[in-house]
C-alpha positions as CSV (number, residue, x, y, z in Angstrom):
1,M,0.0,0.0,0.0
2,T,1.2,3.5,-0.8
3,K,2.2,5.7,2.1
4,I,2.4,9.4,2.3
5,K,4.3,11.8,4.5
6,A,3.9,15.4,5.3
7,R,6.2,18.3,6.1
8,E,5.5,22.0,6.7
9,L,4.9,24.0,3.6
10,Q,7.9,26.3,2.9
11,S,8.4,29.0,0.3
12,K,10.5,26.6,-1.8
13,N,7.2,24.6,-2.2
14,F,5.3,27.6,-3.6
15,P,5.8,26.7,-7.3
16,F,4.3,23.3,-6.7
17,F,1.4,24.8,-4.8
18,Q,0.9,27.3,-7.6
19,E,0.8,24.4,-10.1
20,L,-2.0,22.9,-8.0
21,I,-3.9,26.2,-8.0
22,D,-3.5,26.6,-11.8
23,A,-4.9,23.1,-12.3
24,S,-8.0,23.8,-10.2
25,P,-10.4,26.5,-11.6
26,E,-12.8,25.7,-8.8
27,W,-10.2,26.5,-6.1
28,Q,-9.2,29.7,-8.0
29,E,-12.8,30.8,-7.9
30,E,-13.2,30.1,-4.2
31,E,-9.8,31.0,-2.8
32,C,-7.1,32.7,-4.9
33,M,-5.2,32.8,-8.2
34,S,-1.7,31.3,-8.1
35,V,-0.1,34.8,-8.4
36,E,-1.8,35.8,-5.2
37,L,-0.5,32.8,-3.2
38,E,1.8,34.6,-0.8
39,T,-0.8,37.2,0.2
40,Y,-3.4,34.5,0.5
41,L,-1.2,32.5,2.9
42,L,-0.5,35.6,5.0
43,S,-4.3,36.1,5.4
44,Y,-4.4,32.6,7.0
45,S,-1.6,33.2,9.5
46,M,-4.0,34.5,12.1
47,Y,-5.7,31.1,12.3
48,K,-2.5,29.4,13.7
49,G,-3.1,26.4,11.4
50,Q,-0.6,24.5,9.4
51,W,-0.1,24.3,5.7
52,R,1.5,21.0,4.8
53,I,3.0,19.6,1.6
54,W,2.4,15.8,1.1
55,C,4.8,13.4,-0.6
56,D,4.5,9.9,-1.8
57,E,7.0,7.0,-1.0
58,S,9.4,8.3,-3.6
59,D,9.4,11.8,-2.1
60,K,7.4,13.2,-5.0
61,N,5.0,16.0,-4.1
62,V,1.4,14.9,-4.4
63,G,-0.6,17.6,-2.6
64,V,-1.1,20.5,-0.1
65,S,-3.4,20.8,2.8
66,F,-4.4,23.2,5.6
67,M,-5.7,22.2,9.0
68,I,-6.3,24.1,12.2
69,E,-6.6,22.3,15.5
70,W,-8.6,25.0,17.2
71,S,-11.2,27.1,15.3
72,P,-12.6,30.3,17.0
73,S,-16.0,29.3,15.7
74,N,-16.4,26.1,17.7
75,E,-13.0,25.4,19.3
76,K,-12.7,22.2,17.2
77,P,-10.2,21.1,14.5
78,W,-11.1,22.0,10.8
79,I,-9.6,21.0,7.5
80,G,-9.6,24.0,5.2
81,T,-7.9,22.8,2.1
82,I,-6.8,19.6,0.4
83,L,-5.4,20.0,-3.1
84,I,-4.0,17.0,-5.0
85,H,-1.9,17.1,-8.1
86,P,-4.0,16.2,-11.2
87,S,-1.7,13.2,-12.0
88,K,-2.3,11.9,-8.5
89,Q,-6.0,12.4,-8.2
90,H,-8.4,9.5,-7.8
91,K,-5.6,7.3,-6.4
92,G,-6.5,7.6,-2.7
93,F,-4.1,10.4,-1.7
94,G,-6.8,12.7,-0.4
95,K,-8.2,9.9,1.7
96,M,-4.8,9.2,3.0
97,I,-4.3,12.8,4.1
98,I,-7.6,12.8,5.9
99,A,-6.8,9.4,7.5
100,Q,-3.5,10.8,8.8
101,Y,-5.2,13.9,10.3
102,K,-7.8,11.6,11.8
103,E,-5.1,9.5,13.5
104,E,-3.1,12.5,14.7
105,L,-6.1,14.3,16.1
106,S,-7.5,11.1,17.8
107,K,-4.2,10.6,19.6
108,K,-4.5,14.2,20.9
109,G,-8.0,13.4,22.3
110,Y,-10.1,15.2,19.7
111,R,-13.5,13.5,18.9
112,V,-14.4,15.2,15.6
113,L,-12.9,17.0,12.6
114,F,-14.9,19.6,10.7
115,A,-14.8,20.8,7.1
116,G,-16.7,23.6,5.4
117,C,-17.3,23.5,1.7
118,P,-19.1,25.9,-0.7
119,I,-22.5,24.4,-1.2
120,K,-22.1,24.6,-5.0
121,R,-19.0,22.4,-5.0
122,D,-20.7,19.0,-5.3
123,S,-17.6,17.1,-6.1
124,W,-15.8,18.5,-3.0
125,I,-18.8,17.5,-0.8
126,Q,-18.9,14.1,-2.4
127,F,-15.2,13.6,-1.7
128,L,-15.7,14.5,2.0
129,G,-18.6,12.0,2.1
130,K,-16.4,9.2,0.6
131,C,-13.9,10.0,3.4
132,G,-16.4,9.5,6.1
133,F,-17.6,13.0,6.7
134,E,-21.3,13.5,7.5
135,Q,-23.2,16.5,6.4
136,F,-24.0,18.5,9.5
137,K,-25.6,21.8,8.5
138,V,-25.7,24.6,6.0
139,E,-24.3,28.0,7.0
140,K,-24.4,31.3,5.3
141,D,-21.4,33.6,5.5
142,Q,-22.8,37.0,6.6
143,V,-20.1,38.9,4.7
144,T,-20.0,37.1,1.3
145,Q,-23.6,35.7,1.5
146,K,-22.1,32.3,0.3
147,E,-23.6,29.1,1.6
148,Y,-21.4,26.4,3.0
149,M,-22.0,22.8,3.8
150,I,-20.5,22.0,7.2
151,S,-19.5,18.4,7.5
152,V,-18.1,16.5,10.5
153,L,-16.0,13.4,10.7
154,P,-16.2,11.4,14.0
155,L,-12.7,10.5,15.2
156,K,-13.5,8.1,18.1
157,Q,-16.4,5.7,18.7
158,K,-18.1,6.1,22.0
159,E,-17.3,3.4,24.5
160,G,-19.8,0.5,24.4
161,I,-20.8,1.0,20.8
């Protein structure tokens, strides 16, 4: 079975991240264009999350993710981004990233992991569902008026179940 490993995203990884952005028109519409990457990353620094670059067994970059362990909205961990290189999509890498987060957070005692997804991004919502996320509720951003599907992934079974 293929394994992946992560390291903290560094500026030397920006060209790879920009390649992922350029390959995803949907992500560009929702987040930023590749030329805006550094400014975009700065805007996320207040969240105290971690951007990671993910590599396969041969140390080839496969994707980028962002996760925060503590969100001001509900004091729970959230996944904000998972972008996989087009040549590596549909090969289980996204699921492996979520599985690794699930394991890390479970060990730290967390019980759930949240994800928010623009309601119009059906393929993103379906991906989260395939990874075990359950649709929780729809929220409307009061500033942008965009609707988001909030999904939750249980990390631990309750004892006795």
